[in-house]
N, C-alpha and C positions, 0 to 999 in steps of 0.2 A: 458448087458448095455440096456438100455429102449431105446425103440425105437418110436418115436413119428410122426404122419403124421401133421407137421407143417403147410400145406394148409388148415387143416381143424380148425385150431383155430385162435380166433378173436386177433384181434390187441392188444387190451388190456392183453389177456391171453399171448402173445408173449412178450409185455415187461414186465409184471410179471415174466416171466420165465427168461428173460434176466438180471432183476434186481437180481433175486436170484442166477444166475450164477455169476455175479459179485460180489456179498456178500460172495460166497463162495470161490471163488478164492481169495478175499482178507482177508479170514480165515486163508486159507492154506498157502498165501504170509506171515502172522504173525508169524504161527506156524513156518514155516522153518525160519523166523529170530530171534526167539526165541530160536530154535535149535541151529543157529549158533551162537548165543551170549553164549549161555551156553558152548559150546564146547572151544571158545574163553578165556571165564572164567576160565574153567577147565585148559587150559595150562597155564594162567597166575600164576598159584599158584607156590609156592616159591620153589627151586629148594632145594636139601640137603645140598649144599655149602652154601646158604642165611640162611636155617634154623639153620646152625652151627654156627651161627654169623659173618658171611665175609661180611655183607652187605657193600658195598662202594658207591652206586647210590641207588637213590628212585625217582621214580617218583614224579613231584609237587603236582597231584591232586590225584591221584591213588595209595594209601599207599602200596598196595599188590605187586605193580610192581616195583621191587627191583633187582639189578644185583651186584655180588660180583667182576666184574671186570677182572674176568678170563674167556678165553674163545672169542666166537663170542659177538659183542654188540647187545642186543635184538634189535629188529625192534621198540618199543616204546623209546627207547633212541635215535636211529636214527631219528626217524622222530622229537621230540623234538630238535635235535641238526640242523636238516635243518630248523625249525620253527624259529629258534634264538636263542635258549638255546645256552649257553656254557655248557662243559661237567663239568665245575666246579661247574655251578648252580647248577647241580644234585647229587654233591658230599654230603654223609652224613655226618655231622660234629658233632662228640659226645664229 
């Protein structure tokens, strides 16, 4: 770690360092956010049951989010139902 004697720096130097720190923190936050989104999208991949043709429910705006109707209801579906959708609104009609 670099040690600086802050008392020897001018106000302008301190402000410049503070701005660079803010920018670096923002960059790191963005990288973390992108990593989280990448992890979420990989979790949203279709399960083997769904790939086999058992799709019964689909997210209305995100086609990759599907559910075969077996097991525990996925969180995305729970959120949509809580926001006013009915389960039948999400059913795939073929």
